[in-house]
C-alpha positions in Angstrom: 0.1 0.0 -0.1 1.6 2.8 -1.1 -0.8 5.7 1.0 0.8 5.8 4.4 -1.4 5.7 7.8 -1.8 5.8 11.0 -2.3 3.0 12.7 -3.4 2.7 17.0 -2.0 0.0 18.3 -2.9 -1.6 21.9 0.3 -3.3 23.9 2.8 -1.6 22.4 5.6 -2.2 24.2 4.3 -6.6 24.1 6.8 -9.2 22.7 4.2 -8.7 19.7 3.3 -5.3 19.4 6.8 -3.9 19.4 7.7 -6.4 16.7 4.6 -4.9 14.7 5.6 -1.1 15.2 8.5 -1.7 13.9 7.5 -3.2 11.1 4.5 -0.4 10.0 7.5 2.3 10.9 9.5 1.5 9.0 7.0 1.2 6.0 6.4 5.0 7.2 3.0 4.7 8.2 2.2 6.7 11.6 2.0 4.9 14.9 0.0 6.1 17.8 1.6 3.1 20.5 -1.2 3.1 23.7 1.2 1.7 26.7 0.5 1.3 30.5 3.0 1.8 32.5 6.2 0.9 30.8 7.1 3.2 27.9 10.0 1.2 26.8 9.1 -0.3 23.6 12.1 -3.2 23.3 12.4 -5.2 20.1 12.8 -9.1 19.8 16.5 -8.8 19.5 16.7 -6.6 22.8 17.2 -3.3 21.2 14.9 -0.1 21.8 12.8 0.5 19.0 14.2 3.4 17.0 10.9 4.2 14.5 11.5 5.6 11.2 10.9 6.8 8.7 7.3 6.7 9.6 6.6 8.3 13.2 6.0 6.8 16.8 3.7 8.6 19.0 3.7 6.2 22.7 0.2 7.2 24.4 -0.4 6.2 27.8 -3.2 4.9 28.5 -5.2 1.8 30.2 -7.4 -0.6 28.5 -9.3 -1.6 30.8 -11.1 2.1 31.3 -13.6 3.2 29.2 -12.4 5.3 26.6 -8.7 3.9 26.9 -8.1 6.3 30.3 -7.5 8.7 27.7 -8.0 12.7 28.1 -10.4 14.4 25.8 -7.5 15.6 23.5 -5.4 12.3 23.1 -9.0 11.2 22.7 -9.4 12.7 19.2 -6.0 12.5 17.5 -6.6 8.5 18.4 -10.1 8.9 16.3 -8.2 9.7 13.8 -6.5 6.5 13.3 -6.9 4.7 10.3 -6.3 0.9 11.8 -6.3 0.2 15.8 -4.6 -3.3 15.8 -5.0 -4.7 18.8 -2.3 -6.6 21.0 -3.2 -5.6 24.2 -3.5 -8.9 26.8 -2.6 -10.6 29.9 -0.8 -13.6 27.9 0.2 -15.3 32.3 -1.0 -18.5 33.1 -2.1 -19.2 36.7 -3.3 -15.8 37.4 -6.8 -15.1 38.6 -9.6 -15.0 36.5 -10.6 -11.8 38.0 -7.9 -10.7 35.7 -7.4 -12.1 32.3 -11.0 -10.8 31.7 -10.1 -6.7 33.3 -7.7 -7.6 30.4 -8.8 -9.6 28.4 -11.8 -9.1 28.0 -12.8 -6.1 29.4 -9.7 -4.7 27.6 -11.4 -5.6 24.2 -15.2 -4.9 25.1 -13.2 -0.8 25.7 -11.4 -1.2 22.3 -14.2 -2.3 19.9 -16.2 0.9 21.7 -14.1 2.9 19.7 -13.8 1.2 16.9 -17.7 0.8 16.5 -17.8 5.1 17.5 -15.4 5.9 14.9 -15.9 3.1 12.1 -12.3 2.2 12.5 -10.8 -1.3 10.8 -9.7 -3.4 13.6 -7.3 -6.2 13.3 -7.3 -8.2 16.2 -5.1 -10.5 17.8 -6.2 -13.9 19.8 -4.8 -17.5 19.9 -5.1 -20.3 18.2 -6.5 -21.8 21.2 -9.6 -20.2 21.6 -10.1 -24.0 20.2 -10.4 -25.5 23.1 -9.8 -29.6 24.9 -10.2 -30.9 21.7 -9.1 -32.9 19.6 -8.7 -32.9 15.0 -8.4 -30.0 12.9 -9.4 -26.9 14.0 -10.8 -24.8 11.5 -9.8 -20.9 10.9 -13.7 -20.1 10.2 -14.5 -22.3 13.8 -15.4 -20.0 16.6 -17.3 -21.4 19.5 -18.2 -25.2 18.6 -18.8 -25.8 22.8 -15.4 -26.5 23.4 -14.6 -26.2 27.0 -11.2 -24.1 27.4 -8.1 -24.9 28.3 -7.6 -22.4 31.3 -8.9 -19.6 32.4 -6.7 -17.1 29.3 -7.7 -19.3 26.7 -11.5 -18.8 28.2 -10.7 -15.3 28.1 -9.5 -15.0 24.9 -12.4 -17.1 23.6 -14.8 -15.0 25.3 -12.8 -11.3 23.4 -13.2 -12.9 19.9 -16.9 -13.5 20.4 -16.6 -9.8 21.7 -15.1 -8.8 17.9 -17.1 -11.4 15.8 -20.7 -9.6 17.6 -19.0 -5.9 16.6 -17.9 -7.7 12.7 -22.0 -8.5 12.8 -22.7 -5.0 13.5 -20.5 -3.3 10.8 -16.8 -3.3 11.8 -14.5 -3.7 9.4 -12.7 -6.8 11.6 -10.1 -9.1 10.9 -8.2 -11.8 13.7 -5.4 -13.2 13.7 -4.4 -16.5 16.1 -0.9 -17.4 17.4 -0.5 -21.1 18.2 2.0 -20.7 21.3 4.5 -18.0 19.7 8.2 -18.7 20.8 11.6 -17.7 19.2 12.6 -16.0 16.1 12.7 -17.9 13.0 16.9 -18.1 11.5 17.6 -17.9 15.4 15.6 -18.3 18.0 16.4 -15.3 20.0 13.4 -14.6 22.1 13.2 -11.3 24.3 11.5 -12.9 27.2 11.3 -16.6 28.7 8.3 -17.1 28.6 5.4 -19.1 27.2 6.7 -22.6 27.0 10.5 -21.9 28.4 9.6 -22.7 31.5 8.5 -25.3 30.5 11.5 -25.9 28.8 13.1 -25.5 32.1 11.6 -27.5 34.1 10.8 -30.5 31.8 14.9 -30.5 30.6 16.4 -30.3 33.7 14.8 -33.0 35.5 12.9 -31.5 38.1 9.7 -33.4 36.9 10.5 -36.8 35.4 7.1 -38.4 34.4 3.8 -35.7 32.8 0.6 -36.4 31.7 0.4 -36.2 28.3 0.0 -38.0 24.3 3.2 -39.1 22.7 0.7 -38.6 19.5 -1.0 -34.7 21.2 1.0 -32.2 19.1 2.6 -28.6 19.9 2.8 -25.8 17.9 5.2 -23.6 17.5 4.9 -20.4 16.0 8.1 -17.4 15.8 7.6 -14.2 17.0 8.3 -12.4 13.8 6.3 -15.0 11.6 3.3 -13.2 14.0 4.0 -9.7 13.1 4.0 -10.0 9.5 1.2 -11.2 9.7 -0.5 -9.2 12.0 0.6 -6.1 9.9 0.2 -7.9 7.0 -3.6 -7.5 7.9 -3.8 -4.0 8.7 -1.5 -2.5 5.6 -3.6 -4.9 2.9 -6.7 -4.4 5.2 -9.6 -4.9 1.6 -7.8 -8.2 1.4 -8.0 -9.2 5.2 -11.8 -7.7 6.6 -13.3 -10.4 7.4 -11.2 -13.3 7.8 -9.4 -15.2 11.3 -5.9 -16.1 10.4 -3.9 -19.2 12.0 -1.0 -18.6 12.2 1.1 -21.3 13.4 3.4 -23.8 11.5 6.0 -25.4 13.1 3.8 -28.5 14.5 5.5 -31.8 16.2 4.3 -34.7 18.4 5.7 -34.8 22.1 7.2 -38.2 20.3 9.1 -35.5 18.0 9.5 -33.2 20.9 10.7 -36.0 23.3 13.2 -37.3 20.5 14.7 -33.9 20.0 15.2 -32.9 23.6 17.6 -36.3 23.4 19.9 -35.1 21.1 21.4 -33.0 23.9 23.7 -34.5 26.3 23.3 -32.2 29.0 19.0 -32.6 28.9 16.6 -35.2 31.1 14.2 -36.4 29.3 11.0 -36.5 30.4 8.8 -39.5 30.2 4.8 -38.9 29.5 2.0 -41.2 31.1 -1.6 -41.2 29.8 -3.4 -38.5 31.7 -6.0 -41.5 32.9 -2.7 -43.5 33.9 -0.3 -39.9 36.0 -1.1 -39.2 40.0 0.6 -35.6 41.7 0.7 -38.0 44.1 3.5 -40.1 42.8 6.1 -37.5 41.9 8.4 -37.1 44.7 8.6 -34.3 47.1 11.1 -32.8 45.2 9.4 -32.6 42.2 5.8 -32.0 43.0 6.2 -27.8 43.3 7.8 -28.4 40.3 4.7 -30.0 38.2 2.1 -27.6 40.7 3.9 -24.0 40.0 4.8 -24.9 36.3 3.8 -28.2 34.8 0.1 -28.2 36.4 -0.5 -24.8 34.3 0.3 -25.9 31.1 -0.2 -29.9 31.0 -3.1 -29.8 28.4 -1.0 -28.8 25.9 0.4 -32.3 26.3 -3.1 -33.8 25.8 -4.4 -32.3 22.6 -3.6 -34.0 19.5 -5.3 -30.9 17.4 -4.2 -29.6 13.9 -4.6 -26.3 13.1 -6.1 -25.2 9.4 -4.6 -22.4 7.8 -6.3 -22.4 4.3 -6.8 -18.6 5.0 -3.4 -17.8 5.8 -1.6 -19.6 2.5 -5.0 -17.8 0.4 -4.1 -14.2 2.2 -0.6 -13.9 3.4 2.4 -13.6 1.0 4.9 -14.3 2.9 6.0 -18.2 3.5 4.6 -20.2 5.5 6.6 -21.8 8.5 7.8 -25.6 7.8 9.9 -28.3 9.7 9.3 -28.5 13.6 12.2 -30.2 14.7 14.3 -27.6 13.6 12.7 -25.1 14.7 12.8 -26.5 17.9 16.7 -26.8 17.6 16.9 -23.5 17.1 14.8 -22.1 20.4 16.6 -24.7 21.8 20.7 -23.7 21.2 19.4 -20.2 21.9 18.6 -21.3 25.4 21.8 -22.9 25.8 23.3 -20.3 24.3 22.4 -17.6 26.5 22.7 -20.0 29.8 18.8 -20.2 30.3 18.6 -23.9 29.6 22.1 -24.2 31.4 25.7 -24.4 29.9 26.2 -25.3 26.1 26.4 -28.5 25.9 26.4 -28.6 21.6 25.9 -31.7 20.0 28.1 -32.8 17.6 28.3 -30.0 14.7 28.4 -33.0 12.0 26.3 -35.2 13.2 23.4 -35.5 10.7 20.1 -35.6 11.8 17.1 -38.1 12.1 15.0 -36.0 9.3 18.2 -35.7 7.2 19.2 -32.1 8.7 22.5 -31.4 9.7 23.1 -29.1 12.8 
């Protein structure tokens, strides 16, 4: 799109939001970066965001509050935006349900109120895991099919996306991007902060919990943060093509068997044993393991049970960017980065000339 735009990005200091902001300003667009307490915008590479050639205006607000907590003068500026990209959300697991309700649900409602009042096209960032706890193929055009959410985070994102779909029925132009588990950069594995699946990797590879409920044919879907940011940005800039679509930002799928096989390639790592959930008992864990299970693994164990596959037909038809491929090589890049930084201990590496079982090389 040759013509420049003004885009309001909520959650602009977040993991995805900072990368979206960087891409929009790099393309020459003006970004109104809505931040809460943290005014710094730091990219995934750890560097402070330097905008350009487009402009960047930081706006302090609060999506928990009606009108996003903005003053009258600032609301007037925001009302002139050509697009809204709603990235703001709390993504940590295990928080009180009311926190998800206030930020993910009420926050989305407040953003929708603003978008509806101004009829501003909206790109909403959801999660592929609105699919809930079920097996089979999750389609992009599905939303509430009677599924049970895996946790309160997923429940809040399902409710928020339902609000977005209702606004679309009221003739608000919307597009939805649903990432799976957002992880490090596609080429390097680098990650700004070790959240989402990373604490699980630490607990498992250090042998702090050795037995985990799960199915070896269950699937984890990992997506690089740059792939998510590229797709969100593309939806904002090519909104005429994205309008009305729900786009699964997914692609690096691994079964738990593949996940275990990759961990086994690293001599310094422990490899967990997955047992059928019906045969698992927390009481059978040792006194040393149980606190780690309660604080970390229990928050994520629904992901080890789901034999779910995400359809990405609409993404394939819409996006001009390449789709992710190769779950095992990508997981290795994530693990290698964790070792380089010391997050998973010392930099114990595989033999550099070893040929992979899937035909790839280090």
